[in-house]
N, C-alpha and C positions, 0 to 999 in steps of 0.2 A: 538219746535211746530210750531212758525212760519214760520221756513225753510220749513218743510214739507207741511205747508199749501201753501207757495210761489211756490213749486216745483208743487203740485196739483193744482193749479190755471193756472201754465204754461202748464201745460199737457193738462188741459181742453181747453186752448187757443189755443195750436198748433192741437190738434184735430178738433176744430171748425173751425181752418183756413184751414185744410186740406178737411175738409168735404165742405166748400165752395167753394174750388178750383176745386175740383172734380165736383161739380155741373156745375161750369162755363165750364169745358173742354167738359162735356157730352153736355150742351147746345149749346155751339160752334160747336161740331159735328153734331147736330141734324139741326141746321141753314146750314151748309154747305152741308148736305144731301138734304135739300131742294132746295138750290141754283143750286145744279149739275144738267145737263140734267138727264132727265128720259129715261130709255133703250126702252120707247114706243115712245120717239119723232123721227119722220121719215118726214121730208120735201121733197115734192116731187115736181122738177122743170120739166116742160114740155117745150120742145123748139122747135118752129117751125121756119120757114123762107120763104121767096119768097112771090110772088103773090098768089101761089097756098095753101101757110100755110102748105107745106110738112114738116115733121119731120126731124131734123138734127140728123143725127147718128154721133156718136163719137166726139161728141162734148167736150170740156174739160170745167166743170165747177166748178169755184174755191167759196168757202163760207169762208168769213173772219170776224172774228169778232175782237173787241177791247173793253177789260174791262180797264176802265180808272181808275188809282188809284192815290194817293198823289205822290208818288214816283216816280214810273214806271209804264208805262202801260203794260198789259199783251194782246198779241196778239196770234191768233189761226187762223190756214186754214185748210179747208178739201177740198180736192180735189177728183173730180169723174168725169165720163164720162158717156153721153148719150147713152141708147141701139138703137135698130134698130126704137123703137116708138119716139126717140126723149126725153125719159122720163129718168131722173136722180134722184136716191133716196139717201137722205144726212142723214145717221142713225146720232142719237143723236144729232141732229141740236139743236143748242143753241136758247134760247127765247131772244127776244130782238133785236136791231139794229144788221143788217148783210150787209156787202157789198156782192153781188152776181156778179161775173164777168163771162162771156161766151166767148170762143175763140173757132171758126171751121173755118178749112178750106174753103175759098171760101166767106165767110160772114165777114160783119163789127162786130169787136169785141164790147162787151155789158158788159156795167158796171152800177150797180145802186144800192142805199142803198135801203132795205126793213125792214120794222118792223114786226119780226115774233113774233105774239101772240098765235098762236095755234099751239101745237105741231103735228098735221099731216095736217098742211098747202100745199096747192097747190099753186104753182106760175106758171103763164104761161109767156113765153117769147117770143117775135117775132123778130127775127133778120133781119137787112137790108142788102141789097146788097151793095159790097163797092163803093166809089166812082171810077170813071174811070180815069184813068191816060194816059195822051197823050203822 
């Protein structure tokens, strides 16, 4: 009788343990879904240059993020180009601290860290003329 009772208790213990594990896995998946960028995130970057504030077409826009972890940092990068109006759209832009770098022919390269708080944020960037070399 005690052998049957101990097997029954072991079965209940294992069933409870597996139930708790499944709850933990479900909760972890739900937290990861909240951390992931939503498909509605679309960062807009407007690039102008010069004294006339003219739009810069075909500029390379790099958006870099670094997620700091205990053992190894996770880095990601998104590359887009500006259109004729000098606007670049970054789909699924991550929220948080990002490095935005811009390289355009004939203009001084640009790089600055930004804090992205709004999923539909608009960032305006003005490029300067490069220094003259003699």
